[in-house]
C-alpha positions in Angstrom: 0.0 0.0 0.0 1.5 3.3 -1.1 0.9 6.4 0.9 1.8 10.0 0.2 4.7 11.2 2.3 4.3 14.5 4.2 7.5 16.0 2.9 9.0 19.2 4.3 9.0 21.8 1.6 10.2 25.4 1.3 6.6 26.7 1.4 4.3 25.4 4.1 0.8 24.0 3.3 -0.9 27.1 4.5 1.1 29.2 2.0 0.4 26.8 -0.8 -3.3 27.0 0.0 -3.2 30.7 -0.1 -1.5 30.6 -3.5 -4.0 28.0 -4.8 -6.9 30.4 -3.9 -5.3 33.3 -5.8 -4.5 31.6 -9.1 -6.2 29.8 -12.0 -5.0 26.3 -12.8 -3.1 24.7 -14.2 -0.2 26.9 -13.3 3.5 26.9 -12.4 4.7 28.9 -9.5 8.4 29.7 -9.0 9.6 30.7 -5.6 12.2 33.5 -5.8 13.3 33.1 -2.2 14.1 29.4 -2.7 16.1 30.1 -5.8 18.0 33.0 -4.1 18.8 30.9 -1.1 20.2 28.0 -3.0 22.5 30.2 -5.0 23.6 32.3 -2.0 24.2 29.2 0.1 26.2 27.6 -2.7 28.4 30.7 -2.9 28.9 30.7 0.8 30.0 27.1 0.8 32.5 27.3 -2.1 33.8 30.7 -1.2 34.9 33.7 -3.4 37.7 31.8 -5.1 35.2 29.6 -7.1 32.7 31.3 -9.4 29.2 30.0 -10.0 27.3 29.9 -13.3 23.6 29.4 -13.9 22.7 27.3 -17.0 19.5 29.1 -18.1 18.2 26.1 -20.0 17.0 24.7 -16.7 14.5 27.6 -16.3 14.8 30.8 -18.3 12.1 32.5 -16.2 14.5 32.6 -13.3 16.7 35.2 -15.1 13.9 37.6 -15.4 15.2 41.1 -14.5 13.0 41.3 -11.5 14.9 38.4 -10.0 18.2 40.4 -10.1 20.1 37.2 -11.1 23.3 39.2 -11.6 23.5 39.5 -7.8 23.7 35.7 -7.5 25.9 34.5 -10.3 29.1 35.4 -12.0 28.1 33.8 -15.3 25.1 32.6 -17.3 25.5 29.7 -19.8 23.3 30.0 -22.9 23.1 27.2 -25.6 21.1 28.8 -28.4 20.4 32.1 -30.0 16.9 32.0 -28.4 18.4 31.7 -24.9 20.8 34.6 -25.8 17.8 36.8 -26.7 16.1 35.9 -23.4 19.3 37.1 -21.7 19.3 40.3 -23.7 15.6 41.0 -22.9 16.3 40.3 -19.2 19.2 42.7 -19.1 22.0 40.2 -18.5 25.3 42.0 -19.3 27.1 40.5 -22.2 30.3 40.0 -20.2 28.5 37.6 -17.9 27.4 35.3 -20.8 29.1 32.1 -21.9 27.8 31.1 -25.3 27.9 27.3 -25.3 26.3 24.3 -27.0 26.4 22.4 -30.3 25.2 23.6 -33.7 26.6 27.1 -33.6 26.5 28.9 -36.9 28.3 32.0 -38.0 25.2 34.2 -38.0 24.3 33.3 -34.4 27.9 33.8 -33.3 27.9 37.2 -35.0 24.7 38.2 -33.2 26.2 37.2 -29.9 29.4 39.1 -30.7 27.4 42.2 -31.6 25.7 42.1 -28.3 29.1 42.0 -26.6 29.6 38.3 -25.8 33.3 37.5 -25.6 33.4 34.0 -24.3 32.5 30.9 -26.4 32.8 27.2 -26.1 34.3 25.1 -29.0 32.7 21.8 -29.6 34.1 20.9 -33.0 36.7 22.0 -35.6 33.8 23.8 -37.4 33.3 25.9 -34.3 37.0 26.6 -34.1 37.0 27.8 -37.7 33.9 30.0 -37.3 35.2 31.7 -34.2 38.6 32.2 -35.8 37.0 33.7 -38.8 34.9 36.0 -36.7 37.9 37.2 -34.7 39.7 37.9 -38.0 36.8 39.9 -39.3 36.8 42.1 -36.2 40.5 41.9 -35.7 40.1 40.7 -32.1 41.3 37.4 -30.6 38.3 35.8 -29.0 38.4 33.9 -25.7 37.2 30.3 -25.9 36.8 27.3 -23.7 37.3 24.0 -25.5 34.9 21.3 -24.4 36.3 17.9 -23.7 33.9 15.1 -24.7 32.8 12.6 -22.1 31.9 9.9 -24.7 28.8 11.8 -25.9 28.0 14.0 -28.9 29.2 17.0 -27.0 32.7 18.4 -27.1 35.8 17.0 -28.7 38.1 14.0 -28.2 40.8 14.8 -25.7 43.4 14.1 -28.4 41.8 16.7 -30.6 41.7 19.2 -27.7 45.4 18.6 -27.1 46.2 19.0 -30.8 44.5 22.4 -30.8 46.4 23.5 -27.7 49.7 22.1 -29.3 49.0 24.0 -32.6 47.5 27.1 -31.0 49.8 29.4 -32.9 47.9 28.4 -36.1 44.8 30.1 -34.8 45.6 33.8 -34.7 42.2 35.0 -33.5 41.6 32.2 -30.9 42.5 32.8 -27.3 42.2 29.5 -25.6 41.7 30.4 -22.0 40.6 27.0 -20.8 38.4 23.9 -20.7 34.7 23.2 -20.5 33.7 19.8 -19.0 30.3 18.3 -18.2 29.4 14.6 -18.2 25.7 14.6 -17.2 23.2 15.5 -14.6 21.4 13.7 -11.7 24.6 11.8 -10.7 24.0 8.9 -8.4 27.1 9.3 -6.3 29.9 11.7 -5.4 32.7 9.3 -6.5 32.3 10.2 -10.2 32.4 13.9 -9.5 35.6 13.5 -7.4 37.1 11.4 -10.2 36.3 14.1 -12.7 37.8 16.8 -10.6 41.0 14.8 -10.3 41.0 14.2 -14.0 40.7 17.9 -14.7 43.6 18.8 -12.3 45.8 16.2 -14.0 44.9 17.6 -17.4 45.9 21.1 -16.3 49.2 19.8 -15.0 50.0 17.6 -18.1 49.4 20.3 -20.7 51.4 22.8 -18.7 54.3 20.3 -18.5 54.2 18.9 -22.0 53.1 22.0 -24.0 54.0 24.9 -21.8 50.4 25.9 -21.7 48.5 27.1 -18.7 44.8 26.3 -18.4 43.6 29.6 -17.0 39.9 28.7 -16.6 37.8 25.6 -16.2 34.0 25.6 -16.5 32.8 22.5 -14.8 29.3 21.1 -14.6 28.9 19.0 -11.5 25.6 17.4 -12.4 24.2 17.5 -8.9 20.7 16.2 -8.6 17.3 17.0 -7.2 14.9 14.6 -5.4 11.7 14.0 -7.3 10.0 10.9 -6.1 8.6 9.1 -3.1 11.2 6.7 -1.7 13.9 7.9 -4.2 17.4 6.7 -3.3 19.6 9.6 -2.4 22.1 10.6 -5.1 24.7 13.3 -5.4 22.5 16.3 -4.4 24.6 18.5 -2.1 27.7 20.4 -2.9 29.2 20.1 0.6 30.4 16.6 -0.1 32.8 17.7 -2.9 33.8 21.2 -1.8 37.3 20.2 -0.8 38.0 18.7 -4.2 36.6 21.8 -5.9 39.0 23.9 -3.8 41.9 21.6 -4.8 41.2 22.2 -8.5 40.7 26.0 -8.0 44.2 26.1 -6.5 45.6 25.4 -10.0 43.2 27.3 -12.2 40.2 29.7 -12.1 37.3 27.4 -11.5 33.6 28.1 -12.4 31.0 25.6 -11.4 28.1 25.5 -13.8 24.6 24.1 -12.8 21.0 24.6 -13.7 18.8 21.9 -12.1 20.6 22.2 -8.7 19.8 25.8 -8.4 16.3 25.8 -9.9 14.8 22.5 -9.2 13.4 23.0 -5.7 11.9 26.4 -6.4 9.1 25.1 -8.7 5.5 24.1 -7.9 2.9 22.9 -10.3 -0.8 23.5 -9.3 -3.5 21.4 -10.9 -7.2 21.0 -9.9 -9.2 17.8 -9.5 -12.1 18.2 -12.0 -13.7 14.8 -12.1 -13.7 11.7 -9.8 -15.0 8.3 -10.9 -14.6 4.5 -10.4 -13.9 2.3 -13.4 -13.7 -1.5 -12.8 -12.8 -1.0 -9.2 -10.1 1.6 -9.8 -10.8 5.1 -8.5 -9.7 7.8 -11.0 -9.2 11.5 -10.4 -8.9 13.6 -13.5 -7.0 16.9 -13.1 -7.0 19.9 -15.4 -3.3 19.5 -16.1 -1.4 16.3 -17.2 1.7 14.7 -18.6 1.8 17.4 -21.3 2.7 20.0 -18.6 4.7 18.0 -16.0 7.7 15.9 -16.6 10.4 14.6 -14.2 13.7 13.1 -15.1 13.4 9.4 -14.5 9.6 9.3 -14.6 8.4 6.1 -16.4 4.7 5.2 -16.9 3.7 6.4 -13.5 5.8 3.8 -11.8 7.2 6.5 -9.4 5.1 8.9 -7.3 6.3 12.5 -7.6 6.6 14.4 -4.4 3.3 16.4 -4.0 0.7 17.7 -1.6 -3.0 17.4 -1.5 -4.8 20.7 -0.7 -8.5 20.7 0.4 -10.2 23.7 -1.2 -13.7 23.3 0.2 -14.5 23.9 3.9 -16.0 21.1 6.0 -15.0 18.3 8.2 -12.4 15.9 6.8 -13.2 12.2 6.6 -10.9 10.1 8.6 -10.8 7.5 5.9 -8.2 7.3 3.2 -8.6 5.8 -0.3 -6.3 4.8 -3.1 -6.5 6.9 -6.3 -5.0 7.0 -9.7 -4.3 10.6 -10.8 -4.8 11.2 -14.6 -4.4 14.3 -16.7 -6.6 15.8 -19.4 -4.8 14.3 -22.4 -6.7 11.7 -24.4 -4.0 9.0 -23.9 -3.8 6.0 -21.6 -0.3 7.2 -20.9 -1.5 10.3 -19.1 -1.2 8.9 -15.6 0.7 11.2 -13.2 0.7 8.8 -10.3 -1.0 5.5 -9.5 -2.4 3.8 -6.4 -1.7 6.7 -4.0 -3.7 7.2 -0.8 -5.4 10.5 -0.1 -7.6 11.6 2.7 -11.0 12.7 1.4 -10.0 13.6 -2.1 -12.8 15.4 -3.9 -13.4 17.5 -7.0 -12.2 21.1 -6.7 -9.3 19.9 -4.5 -5.8 20.9 -5.6 -2.7 18.8 -6.1 0.6 20.6 -5.9 3.6 18.9 -7.4 7.0 19.9 -6.0 10.5 20.4 -7.3 9.5 21.1 -10.8 11.5 24.4 -11.1 14.0 22.9 -13.6 13.3 21.4 -17.0 9.9 19.8 -16.0 7.7 22.4 -17.6 9.7 22.7 -20.8 10.3 19.0 -21.3 6.6 18.1 -21.2 4.6 17.8 -24.4 3.1 21.3 -24.0 1.3 21.5 -27.3 -0.2 18.0 -27.3 -4.0 17.9 -27.8 -3.8 21.6 -28.4 -4.6 22.5 -24.8 -3.6 25.8 -23.3 -0.2 26.1 -21.8 -0.3 27.0 -18.1 0.1 30.4 -16.5 3.5 31.0 -14.9 3.8 33.0 -11.6 6.6 34.2 -9.5 6.4 34.7 -5.8 8.5 35.3 -2.7 7.7 32.3 -0.5 4.0 32.8 -1.3 3.9 36.6 -1.0 3.7 39.2 -3.8 2.5 36.9 -6.5 3.4 38.2 -10.0 2.1 36.9 -13.2 5.0 36.2 -15.6 3.1 34.5 -18.4 -0.6 34.2 -19.2 -2.3 31.1 -20.6 -1.1 30.4 -24.2 -3.5 28.9 -26.7 -1.7 26.2 -28.7 -4.3 25.4 -31.4 -2.6 28.0 -33.7 0.7 26.1 -33.3 -0.9 22.8 -34.5 -2.5 23.8 -37.8 -1.4 25.2 -41.1 -1.1 29.0 -41.0 
């Protein structure tokens, strides 16, 4: 028998209830205070010698100018021209932007350069050529970080990275200031992070000894995780466990740690209302006005895991002491649209609200938001439940799913 766990969250039930009464559903709510505190606490732990970078793909809404994100981070990683334009509209200074990612073309690079961006990653020899050409055009050597591949499509073979460093005089308008390294997110343990930090330190020492080249900067993505499900085994989700190894690496190079999920994950809430309750062949189903098209967690497979969430009673009256098992389904016409299955609630009824936690990173963007041509949810910002601010209205998607 599976029961909902009364988890401790940043916002208490009373605050969530107050928000639920103030908004229409479905809706995402991002808690500014939680985001601030995670970034500030991280900075406090690692110290001033290590810079922190927010990867905005985790949640672009969190770099809205009203969040004052430049007070929290030294850098912002963008991986597309669209993300760059979000930074521009949000007032992120060009000198704080790292333009990263695969599939860079010369027009996008020029747009970034025109805005004032002067730090780029190199993920291929094509990128190397494009940036060298751009530097030649503007007669300015451009700072770059070469990304070392971790057996994925990203970055370049270590031997190719070394060959570029070895032959660096051939690239007149490339200023290789360092290395970019990221192997994946939601790491299950700290040992892999510690191994990677040791590898990066050894890499710095080797290229200095063999090629008389100093790695001045390393941008490193730790891949720390966020807890999403009931009974989830603890993974690598706190920076305290690796802070000494981070400091060891920062002793030999300027280190920037880059994360998105770790900073944003816990600040997000997804509110959805129960609109229908019924029993089919002995199974109690509750239909909510949201669904799998708006909520996605890394590791979620066919409702086999129960996301951390809370049940809010929205109508006054005495609660029944009995609990009952329910399967929670969304509004998408698919048998796959099951958010969680066989979960016990106390007196679940229509008009009640379910609030899904820790969906501040990726969740709302990875879901199939235009499926069935339903509206995309509102997005709100708050400060631990106070001063609610509408950041995005409902968006009709029918115009996206037909010939124009």
